[in-house]
MARLOZA-607178 format. One line per 2 residues: their letters; for each residue x negated, y negated, z negated of C-alpha. Coordinates in Angstrom, 1 decimal, padded with zeros to 4 digits. Example, Ala and Ser with C-alpha at 12.3 -4.5 7.8 and 13.67 -1.06 7.14 Angstrom:
% residues 2
as	-012.3 004.5 -007.8 ~ -013.7 001.1 -007.1
% end
This chain:
% residues 619
xx	011.8 049.9 052.3 ~ 013.8 047.5 050.2
xx	011.3 046.9 047.6 ~ 009.3 044.2 049.8
xx	012.6 042.3 050.2 ~ 013.3 042.7 046.6
xx	009.9 041.0 045.6 ~ 010.0 038.2 048.4
xx	013.5 037.2 047.3 ~ 012.1 037.5 043.7
xx	009.6 035.1 044.5 ~ 011.8 032.5 046.5
xx	014.1 032.2 043.5 ~ 011.3 031.7 041.2
xx	009.9 028.6 043.6 ~ 013.6 027.3 043.9
xx	013.5 027.3 040.0 ~ 010.4 025.9 039.6
xx	011.0 022.9 042.5 ~ 014.4 022.5 040.8
xx	012.7 021.8 037.7 ~ 010.1 019.5 039.0
xx	012.8 017.2 040.3 ~ 014.9 017.4 037.0
xx	011.9 016.2 034.9 ~ 011.2 013.7 037.6
xx	014.5 012.3 038.0 ~ 014.5 012.4 033.8
xx	011.2 010.4 033.2 ~ 012.4 006.8 032.3
xx	011.4 004.3 035.1 ~ 008.9 001.8 034.4
xx	008.1 -001.8 035.3 ~ 011.4 -002.6 036.3
xx	013.9 -005.3 035.3 ~ 017.6 -005.0 035.9
xx	019.2 -007.1 038.1 ~ 021.3 -009.7 035.4
xx	017.4 -010.5 033.5 ~ 016.5 -012.2 037.1
xx	019.5 -013.9 037.5 ~ 019.0 -015.1 033.8
xx	015.4 -016.1 034.6 ~ 016.2 -017.7 037.7
xx	018.8 -019.5 036.4 ~ 016.7 -020.8 033.4
xx	014.1 -021.9 035.7 ~ 016.4 -023.9 038.0
xx	018.1 -025.7 035.1 ~ 014.8 -026.8 033.8
xx	013.4 -027.9 037.2 ~ 016.6 -030.0 037.9
xx	016.3 -031.4 034.3 ~ 012.5 -032.4 035.3
xx	013.1 -033.8 038.0 ~ 014.4 -037.6 037.1
xx	011.2 -037.9 035.2 ~ 009.2 -037.3 038.6
xx	011.1 -040.1 039.9 ~ 010.7 -042.4 036.8
xx	013.1 -045.4 035.4 ~ 014.1 -048.8 036.4
xx	014.4 -051.9 034.0 ~ 018.2 -052.8 034.1
xx	020.8 -055.0 032.1 ~ 023.7 -053.4 030.3
xx	026.7 -056.4 030.5 ~ 029.3 -055.9 028.2
xx	032.7 -057.9 027.5 ~ 034.7 -058.0 024.6
xx	038.0 -057.9 025.4 ~ 039.8 -057.2 028.9
xx	037.6 -059.4 030.8 ~ 035.7 -058.2 033.7
xx	032.3 -059.6 035.5 ~ 032.7 -060.4 039.3
xx	029.3 -058.5 040.5 ~ 029.1 -060.9 043.6
xx	029.2 -064.3 041.4 ~ 026.8 -062.3 039.0
xx	024.6 -061.4 041.7 ~ 024.8 -065.3 042.8
xx	023.6 -066.3 039.5 ~ 020.4 -063.9 039.4
xx	019.5 -065.1 042.9 ~ 019.7 -068.9 041.6
xx	017.1 -067.9 039.1 ~ 014.7 -066.1 041.7
xx	015.8 -062.5 039.7 ~ 015.7 -059.8 042.4
xx	018.0 -057.0 042.2 ~ 018.3 -053.3 043.7
xx	021.8 -052.9 042.9 ~ 024.8 -054.2 040.5
xx	027.7 -051.6 039.6 ~ 030.6 -051.7 037.5
xx	031.1 -049.1 035.3 ~ 034.3 -048.8 033.6
xx	033.8 -052.0 031.2 ~ 030.0 -052.3 031.7
xx	028.1 -053.9 034.2 ~ 024.9 -052.3 034.9
xx	021.9 -054.6 037.0 ~ 019.3 -052.7 038.0
xx	016.1 -054.8 038.7 ~ 013.6 -054.8 041.3
xx	010.4 -056.3 038.7 ~ 010.4 -054.7 035.1
xx	008.4 -058.3 034.1 ~ 011.6 -059.9 034.9
xx	014.0 -058.1 032.3 ~ 013.7 -060.4 029.5
xx	013.7 -063.6 031.7 ~ 016.9 -062.0 033.3
xx	018.7 -061.3 029.6 ~ 018.1 -065.0 028.5
xx	019.5 -066.2 031.5 ~ 022.9 -064.1 031.3
xx	023.1 -064.6 027.7 ~ 022.8 -068.4 028.3
xx	025.6 -068.5 031.1 ~ 028.0 -065.6 030.4
xx	028.7 -067.0 026.3 ~ 029.2 -065.2 023.1
xx	032.0 -063.0 024.1 ~ 029.6 -061.2 026.8
xx	026.5 -058.4 025.2 ~ 023.5 -058.3 027.2
xx	021.6 -055.3 026.6 ~ 018.3 -054.1 027.9
xx	018.1 -050.4 029.1 ~ 016.5 -048.5 031.6
xx	018.0 -046.8 034.5 ~ 017.4 -043.5 036.1
xx	015.5 -044.0 040.0 ~ 016.4 -040.8 040.5
xx	018.9 -039.4 043.3 ~ 022.8 -040.0 042.1
xx	023.4 -036.0 042.6 ~ 020.8 -035.4 039.9
xx	022.2 -037.8 037.3 ~ 025.7 -037.1 037.7
xx	025.0 -033.6 036.5 ~ 023.9 -035.5 033.2
xx	019.8 -035.0 033.8 ~ 017.8 -038.2 032.7
xx	014.3 -038.9 032.5 ~ 011.7 -038.4 029.3
xx	012.5 -041.2 027.4 ~ 009.0 -042.4 026.6
xx	007.2 -043.8 023.5 ~ 006.1 -047.3 022.5
xx	002.2 -046.1 023.5 ~ 003.7 -045.1 027.0
xx	005.9 -047.6 027.4 ~ 005.1 -051.1 025.6
xx	006.4 -053.4 023.1 ~ 006.6 -054.1 019.4
xx	006.4 -051.7 016.5 ~ 007.6 -053.0 012.6
xx	006.8 -051.7 009.5 ~ 009.4 -052.7 006.5
xx	008.8 -052.1 003.2 ~ 012.3 -052.0 001.3
xx	011.8 -053.8 -002.3 ~ 014.2 -051.5 -004.7
xx	013.7 -053.7 -007.9 ~ 016.7 -056.0 -007.0
xx	019.0 -053.4 -006.3 ~ 017.8 -051.9 -009.7
xx	018.4 -054.9 -011.1 ~ 022.2 -055.1 -009.7
xx	023.1 -052.2 -011.1 ~ 021.6 -052.8 -014.4
xx	024.1 -055.8 -014.5 ~ 026.9 -054.1 -013.1
xx	026.6 -051.8 -016.2 ~ 026.6 -055.1 -018.3
xx	029.4 -056.5 -016.9 ~ 031.4 -053.8 -016.9
xx	030.6 -053.1 -020.8 ~ 031.2 -056.3 -021.9
xx	034.2 -057.1 -020.1 ~ 035.7 -054.0 -022.1
xx	034.3 -055.1 -025.4 ~ 034.6 -058.3 -025.4
xx	032.4 -059.2 -028.6 ~ 029.5 -058.3 -026.9
xx	026.6 -059.2 -025.4 ~ 024.0 -057.6 -022.6
xx	020.5 -058.4 -021.3 ~ 018.3 -056.8 -018.9
xx	014.9 -056.2 -021.3 ~ 012.5 -055.0 -018.2
xx	013.8 -051.6 -016.8 ~ 016.7 -051.4 -019.4
xx	020.1 -052.8 -020.4 ~ 020.3 -053.6 -024.4
xx	023.8 -054.2 -025.4 ~ 024.5 -056.0 -028.5
xx	027.6 -055.2 -030.6 ~ 029.6 -056.0 -033.9
xx	030.5 -053.3 -035.5 ~ 029.9 -049.5 -035.6
xx	033.4 -049.2 -033.4 ~ 032.0 -051.3 -030.5
xx	029.3 -048.9 -030.3 ~ 031.0 -045.6 -030.3
xx	033.2 -047.5 -028.0 ~ 030.4 -048.7 -026.0
xx	028.9 -045.0 -025.5 ~ 032.0 -043.5 -024.4
xx	032.2 -046.2 -021.6 ~ 028.7 -045.3 -020.6
xx	029.0 -041.5 -020.9 ~ 032.9 -041.7 -018.8
xx	031.7 -044.2 -016.1 ~ 027.6 -044.0 -016.3
xx	026.5 -040.4 -016.7 ~ 023.4 -040.4 -015.1
xx	022.1 -043.0 -017.5 ~ 020.2 -042.2 -020.6
xx	021.5 -044.0 -023.9 ~ 019.9 -044.8 -027.1
xx	021.4 -046.7 -030.2 ~ 020.8 -048.3 -033.5
xx	023.2 -050.1 -035.9 ~ 024.7 -052.5 -033.6
xx	022.6 -051.9 -030.3 ~ 022.9 -049.8 -027.3
xx	019.7 -049.3 -024.9 ~ 020.3 -047.5 -021.5
xx	017.7 -046.5 -019.0 ~ 018.4 -045.0 -015.8
xx	016.7 -041.9 -015.0 ~ 014.2 -041.1 -012.8
xx	016.7 -038.5 -010.8 ~ 018.9 -041.7 -010.5
xx	016.5 -044.0 -009.4 ~ 015.5 -041.6 -006.8
xx	019.0 -040.9 -005.6 ~ 019.4 -044.2 -005.5
xx	016.1 -045.1 -003.6 ~ 017.4 -042.9 -001.1
xx	020.7 -044.4 -000.4 ~ 019.4 -047.7 -000.1
xx	017.0 -046.8 002.7 ~ 019.7 -044.8 004.3
xx	022.3 -047.7 004.0 ~ 019.5 -050.0 005.3
xx	018.4 -047.8 008.1 ~ 022.3 -048.0 009.5
xx	022.1 -051.7 008.8 ~ 019.0 -051.9 010.8
xx	020.2 -049.9 014.0 ~ 023.6 -052.3 013.9
xx	021.3 -055.4 014.1 ~ 019.3 -054.2 016.7
xx	022.8 -053.2 018.7 ~ 023.7 -056.6 018.4
xx	020.4 -058.3 019.9 ~ 021.0 -055.8 022.8
xx	018.1 -053.3 022.2 ~ 019.7 -049.7 023.0
xx	016.5 -047.9 023.0 ~ 015.4 -048.8 019.7
xx	013.4 -046.0 017.5 ~ 014.6 -046.8 013.5
xx	013.3 -044.3 011.5 ~ 012.3 -043.9 007.5
xx	008.7 -043.2 006.6 ~ 007.6 -042.2 003.0
xx	009.9 -043.3 000.0 ~ 010.6 -046.5 000.7
xx	009.3 -047.7 004.3 ~ 011.1 -048.1 007.3
xx	009.3 -047.6 011.0 ~ 010.9 -049.6 013.9
xx	010.1 -049.0 017.7 ~ 010.9 -051.5 020.1
xx	010.3 -050.1 023.5 ~ 010.1 -052.4 026.5
xx	010.4 -055.8 024.3 ~ 007.5 -058.0 024.7
xx	008.9 -061.2 022.9 ~ 009.0 -060.0 019.2
xx	010.3 -063.6 017.8 ~ 014.0 -063.0 017.8
xx	013.9 -059.1 016.8 ~ 011.8 -060.3 013.9
xx	013.9 -063.0 012.8 ~ 016.8 -060.4 012.9
xx	015.0 -057.3 011.6 ~ 013.8 -059.2 008.6
xx	016.9 -061.4 007.5 ~ 018.6 -060.1 004.3
xx	021.2 -062.6 004.3 ~ 024.7 -061.5 002.9
xx	028.4 -063.5 002.2 ~ 030.4 -063.3 -000.7
xx	033.7 -065.0 -002.0 ~ 034.1 -066.2 -005.5
xx	036.6 -067.6 -007.2 ~ 035.5 -071.2 -009.0
xx	035.9 -071.3 -012.8 ~ 036.4 -074.7 -014.8
xx	033.4 -073.9 -017.1 ~ 030.4 -072.1 -017.6
xx	030.7 -068.6 -019.7 ~ 028.8 -065.4 -019.8
xx	030.8 -064.2 -017.1 ~ 030.0 -066.8 -014.6
xx	026.9 -068.3 -013.3 ~ 026.4 -071.7 -011.9
xx	025.1 -072.4 -007.9 ~ 024.8 -075.3 -005.8
xx	026.2 -076.5 -002.5 ~ 024.6 -078.0 000.4
xx	024.3 -081.4 -001.1 ~ 022.9 -079.9 -004.6
xx	025.9 -080.3 -006.6 ~ 026.5 -077.5 -009.2
xx	029.4 -075.0 -008.7 ~ 030.5 -072.5 -011.3
xx	031.6 -069.3 -010.3 ~ 032.3 -065.8 -011.5
xx	029.6 -063.8 -011.7 ~ 031.8 -060.9 -010.0
xx	032.9 -061.3 -006.7 ~ 036.3 -061.0 -005.0
xx	034.7 -059.9 -002.1 ~ 031.8 -058.3 -000.7
xx	030.2 -058.7 003.0 ~ 030.1 -054.9 003.1
xx	034.2 -055.5 004.3 ~ 033.1 -057.8 007.1
xx	033.5 -056.0 010.7 ~ 033.5 -058.6 012.9
xx	032.3 -062.6 012.9 ~ 032.3 -065.1 015.5
xx	031.0 -068.9 015.7 ~ 033.9 -071.3 016.7
xx	034.2 -075.2 016.8 ~ 036.8 -076.1 014.4
xx	039.5 -078.9 014.6 ~ 037.1 -081.7 013.9
xx	034.7 -080.3 016.1 ~ 032.6 -078.9 013.3
xx	031.3 -075.3 013.4 ~ 032.7 -072.5 011.8
xx	033.0 -069.0 011.6 ~ 035.9 -066.4 012.1
xx	035.7 -063.4 010.3 ~ 038.1 -060.2 010.4
xx	038.2 -057.8 007.6 ~ 038.7 -054.1 007.4
xx	041.5 -052.6 005.4 ~ 040.5 -052.4 002.0
xx	039.0 -056.3 002.4 ~ 042.0 -057.5 003.9
xx	044.3 -056.1 000.9 ~ 041.6 -057.6 -001.7
xx	041.6 -061.1 -000.3 ~ 045.4 -060.6 000.0
xx	045.8 -059.9 -003.6 ~ 043.7 -062.6 -004.6
xx	044.7 -065.0 -002.7 ~ 048.6 -064.3 -003.4
xx	047.1 -064.9 -007.0 ~ 045.3 -067.9 -006.7
xx	047.3 -070.2 -004.4 ~ 046.3 -073.7 -005.2
xx	043.1 -072.5 -006.6 ~ 039.1 -073.2 -005.4
xx	037.3 -070.0 -004.2 ~ 033.6 -070.8 -002.8
xx	031.7 -069.0 000.2 ~ 028.2 -068.0 -001.1
xx	025.4 -067.4 001.0 ~ 022.5 -065.3 -000.2
xx	019.3 -064.2 000.9 ~ 016.2 -062.9 -000.6
xx	012.4 -064.2 000.0 ~ 008.9 -063.3 -001.6
xx	007.2 -065.6 -003.9 ~ 003.5 -066.4 -003.9
xx	003.2 -063.3 -006.0 ~ 005.0 -061.1 -003.7
xx	008.3 -061.0 -006.1 ~ 011.3 -060.7 -004.1
xx	013.8 -063.3 -005.4 ~ 017.5 -064.0 -004.3
xx	018.2 -067.4 -003.5 ~ 022.2 -068.4 -003.5
xx	023.9 -071.3 -002.4 ~ 027.6 -072.4 -002.1
xx	028.1 -073.3 001.3 ~ 032.2 -074.4 001.6
xx	034.7 -074.8 -001.8 ~ 038.2 -074.4 -000.2
xx	041.6 -074.6 -001.9 ~ 043.6 -071.6 -001.3
xx	046.6 -072.9 000.5 ~ 048.0 -069.5 001.5
xx	048.3 -066.2 000.9 ~ 045.0 -064.9 003.3
xx	044.8 -061.5 005.1 ~ 042.7 -059.5 007.4
xx	041.7 -062.7 008.9 ~ 040.4 -066.5 008.1
xx	037.6 -068.7 009.0 ~ 034.8 -070.7 006.8
xx	033.6 -074.0 006.9 ~ 030.4 -075.8 006.0
xx	028.3 -073.8 007.7 ~ 025.7 -076.2 009.2
xx	025.1 -076.6 013.6 ~ 026.5 -074.5 016.1
xx	023.4 -072.5 015.8 ~ 023.5 -071.9 012.3
xx	026.9 -070.3 012.7 ~ 025.9 -068.2 015.4
xx	022.9 -066.8 013.6 ~ 025.5 -066.3 010.5
xx	028.1 -064.5 012.4 ~ 025.3 -062.2 014.2
xx	024.1 -061.2 010.6 ~ 027.4 -060.6 009.3
xx	028.4 -058.6 012.1 ~ 025.2 -056.2 011.8
xx	025.8 -056.3 008.1 ~ 023.6 -057.3 004.9
xx	021.3 -055.3 003.8 ~ 021.3 -053.4 -000.1
xx	017.7 -054.3 -000.4 ~ 015.3 -057.1 000.6
xx	013.0 -055.6 003.2 ~ 009.5 -057.0 004.0
xx	007.4 -056.6 007.6 ~ 004.0 -055.3 006.4
xx	002.9 -054.2 009.5 ~ 003.5 -055.6 013.3
xx	001.9 -054.3 016.6 ~ 002.7 -055.2 019.7
xx	001.5 -052.9 022.9 ~ 001.8 -054.6 026.2
xx	003.5 -053.1 029.4 ~ 000.3 -053.0 031.2
xx	-001.6 -051.3 028.8 ~ 001.3 -048.9 028.5
xx	001.1 -048.2 032.4 ~ -002.5 -047.4 031.8
xx	-001.8 -044.8 028.8 ~ 000.6 -043.3 031.0
xx	-001.7 -043.0 033.9 ~ -005.3 -041.9 032.1
xx	-002.9 -039.4 029.9 ~ -001.5 -037.5 033.6
xx	-004.8 -038.0 034.9 ~ -006.2 -035.5 032.0
xx	-003.5 -033.5 031.9 ~ -004.1 -032.7 035.8
xx	-007.8 -032.4 035.5 ~ -007.4 -029.8 032.8
xx	-004.5 -028.1 034.7 ~ -006.7 -028.0 037.7
xx	-009.6 -026.4 036.7 ~ -007.7 -023.8 034.5
xx	-005.9 -023.0 037.7 ~ -008.9 -022.5 039.6
xx	-011.0 -020.5 036.9 ~ -007.9 -017.9 036.5
xx	-007.7 -017.8 040.4 ~ -011.4 -016.7 040.6
xx	-011.7 -014.6 037.6 ~ -008.5 -012.5 037.5
xx	-008.0 -012.1 041.6 ~ -004.5 -011.8 042.4
xx	-003.3 -011.1 038.9 ~ -004.9 -014.9 038.5
xx	-002.5 -015.6 041.0 ~ 000.3 -014.3 039.1
xx	-000.9 -016.1 035.9 ~ -001.2 -019.7 037.6
xx	002.4 -019.6 039.0 ~ 003.5 -019.0 035.6
xx	001.5 -022.1 034.1 ~ 002.9 -024.2 036.7
xx	006.5 -022.9 036.4 ~ 005.8 -023.1 032.5
xx	004.9 -027.0 032.6 ~ 008.1 -027.9 034.7
xx	010.1 -026.0 032.1 ~ 008.2 -027.7 029.2
xx	008.8 -031.2 031.0 ~ 012.7 -030.3 031.6
xx	012.8 -029.1 028.0 ~ 011.5 -032.6 026.9
xx	014.3 -034.4 028.9 ~ 017.0 -032.1 028.0
xx	016.5 -032.2 024.1 ~ 018.5 -035.3 022.4
xx	016.3 -037.6 020.6 ~ 012.8 -036.1 022.2
xx	010.5 -038.8 022.9 ~ 007.2 -038.3 025.0
xx	004.0 -040.3 023.5 ~ 000.6 -040.5 024.2
xx	-000.6 -037.8 021.4 ~ 002.1 -035.8 023.2
xx	000.4 -035.9 026.4 ~ -002.1 -034.3 024.7
xx	-000.3 -031.5 023.2 ~ 001.1 -030.7 026.7
xx	-002.8 -030.6 027.5 ~ -003.0 -028.4 024.9
xx	-000.3 -026.3 026.2 ~ -002.0 -025.3 029.3
xx	-004.8 -023.6 027.5 ~ -002.2 -022.1 025.4
xx	-000.2 -020.6 028.3 ~ -003.2 -019.0 029.9
xx	-004.3 -017.4 026.8 ~ -000.9 -015.7 026.9
xx	-001.8 -013.9 030.2 ~ -005.4 -013.4 029.6
xx	-004.2 -011.5 026.5 ~ -002.1 -009.4 028.7
xx	-004.2 -009.2 031.9 ~ -007.1 -007.9 029.5
xx	-005.1 -005.1 027.5 ~ -004.1 -004.0 031.3
xx	-007.8 -003.8 032.0 ~ -008.3 -001.7 029.2
xx	-005.9 000.6 030.0 ~ -007.0 001.2 033.4
xx	-010.7 002.0 031.5 ~ -009.1 004.7 029.9
xx	-008.0 006.4 033.3 ~ -004.5 005.2 033.7
xx	-002.8 004.3 036.8 ~ -002.1 000.7 037.6
xx	001.5 001.0 037.0 ~ 001.0 002.6 033.6
xx	-001.3 000.0 032.6 ~ 000.5 -003.1 033.6
xx	003.6 -001.2 031.2 ~ 001.1 -000.2 028.2
xx	-000.6 -003.5 028.7 ~ 002.3 -005.7 028.3
xx	003.5 -003.9 025.3 ~ 000.3 -003.6 023.2
xx	-000.5 -007.6 023.8 ~ 003.2 -008.5 022.7
xx	002.4 -008.3 019.2 ~ -000.6 -010.2 019.6
xx	001.0 -012.8 021.1 ~ 004.1 -013.1 018.8
xx	001.5 -013.6 016.1 ~ -000.6 -015.8 017.7
xx	002.0 -018.4 018.6 ~ 004.0 -017.8 015.1
xx	001.2 -019.6 013.2 ~ 000.7 -022.0 015.5
xx	004.2 -022.7 015.7 ~ 004.6 -023.0 012.2
xx	001.8 -025.9 012.0 ~ 003.6 -027.5 014.7
xx	006.8 -027.5 012.5 ~ 004.8 -028.8 009.2
xx	003.6 -031.5 011.6 ~ 006.7 -032.7 012.8
xx	008.3 -032.6 009.3 ~ 005.8 -034.5 007.4
xx	004.1 -036.6 009.6 ~ 005.9 -039.4 011.9
xx	005.3 -041.4 015.1 ~ 002.6 -040.2 017.2
xx	002.1 -037.2 015.0 ~ 005.6 -035.9 015.5
xx	004.9 -036.9 019.5 ~ 002.1 -034.2 019.7
xx	003.9 -031.6 017.1 ~ 006.8 -031.6 019.7
xx	005.5 -031.0 022.5 ~ 003.0 -028.7 021.0
xx	006.0 -026.9 019.8 ~ 008.0 -027.0 022.8
xx	005.0 -026.1 024.9 ~ 004.8 -023.0 022.6
xx	008.1 -021.5 023.4 ~ 008.0 -022.0 027.4
xx	004.5 -020.4 027.5 ~ 006.0 -017.2 025.5
xx	008.6 -017.1 027.8 ~ 006.6 -017.7 031.0
xx	003.7 -015.6 029.9 ~ 005.8 -012.5 029.0
xx	008.7 -012.6 030.9 ~ 008.1 -014.5 034.1
xx	004.7 -012.9 034.7 ~ 006.4 -009.8 033.7
xx	008.6 -010.3 036.5 ~ 006.1 -011.2 039.5
xx	004.1 -008.4 038.8 ~ 007.0 -005.7 038.8
xx	008.2 -007.2 042.0 ~ 004.9 -006.8 043.8
xx	002.9 -004.4 042.3 ~ 005.0 -002.4 039.3
xx	005.4 000.7 041.0 ~ 001.7 000.7 042.6
xx	000.5 004.1 041.5 ~ -003.1 003.8 042.8
xx	-005.7 003.6 040.7 ~ -008.2 001.6 042.6
xx	-006.4 -001.7 042.6 ~ -008.8 -004.5 041.2
x	-007.8 -006.8 038.6
% end
């Protein structure tokens, strides 16, 4: 009677053990198609930040003026509004932001007129700059978000292509070597022979001394010598280094000059070995900018000598009288930190100059040792002759007797009219170019053409996006709507990323890059969905197909986007202007498309269908 109970108990135990093993096996299997909560938090936070960054671009920008006054003076907003009203210039707002006054205009076409009016009324101590202000609500801009910067082809403006002439720089360095050696070895003569320096000496000891000076002070020069001659030649590496430094310094000076003109959104970039490209968005009257950009004026102070010698040169003053000055300047224009036009005691125009600390020390030492001696102020500029060769033209604008020790501040007279004094002060404040430049190309794009480019470009983007969304929704059914949501998210993130990156500018080819990004983003989802369909055809359930589909498509997506990213980086590094705009949007679009296609799409699918075990789900 006990045997059946024993068998029943044994069967019950085996059944419980099997059930326990089945439960344990099921619980130990890793869960698929699930994201941790922190991943969703990171994903949602990133999308929200990019959305906030993209919103100001949706609202656009308004033409504005930034007014700054030197010193502690402040502008009265009411009086400023009346001045603009009297000139029939409509404003949206006038805000005081610290030491700066921001005037937002209603009509962008009145921006240049308003600047000219305020420049004439507010005086030289006031700087009026052309600018653009976001039209987005304050609560967005207060968080530091701003609209996408538009390039020249979308906003309109002027573009200059400048060529830097390096030959005067090479000549100046050759002359510096001649002056250095001849000042150390008195019984020597030096001259430039084409691109070489030839020093003639009397004795072998002088030749040895000259070679020693060159090795010590100019190691980058190549030396060859004969019995009484030393020949010096600049190496190709030194010329390349000198060219790079000169162009970089000219770039800085160009930026300073444009700031002095009140153009805050100018783009100044190097192009090639010795060219500079300047883009001035929003500027429609290039005359003033052209005069200042192409000017190569410089100022220097020389002591006047009684008679001509090997270390002097003869220049003419404003009345064509010869003045003999020392070839080496006491002080150059690179030490000038401020220059203001003013009216002297006799009612004539003058320029008040402020020097930096080093320049002040040099001027103080020289003037203390030369009280009672004359000092000449030499104005120089470069011009090209009929053959296109740059020539430096210098003349003495004033000769004054040093009455007392000078310091960091002094004034020069004999500069001509008040307008001449103001132009000279502007050039001196902005800096003198280290090499002459020539404007070899000038292009002007009107604001109406820029607005038309924006309209046409974004119409093409909207058309391509609409067709793509429709096709994907019809072809992939429910998964297609996931791809469409990821694609829209991708475009929002791309606009937000372009607006967020400093220095990023959207151009017309950049819009072409946006259109191309639409196809690249969809391609990511297409690869994933096709892999999911292949896994389902193999007999896997939908959840497993999702997991395996994303995993198997990941390497293909990375490979395809990585090769395209290499091309985008090469275009950005080698290209310039519009090509860089295209490469920028293409590269950023690849990053956002991978992010949304792989992570955002997976998150949506996990939430909706991730744990669906049915095999009859249609994709």
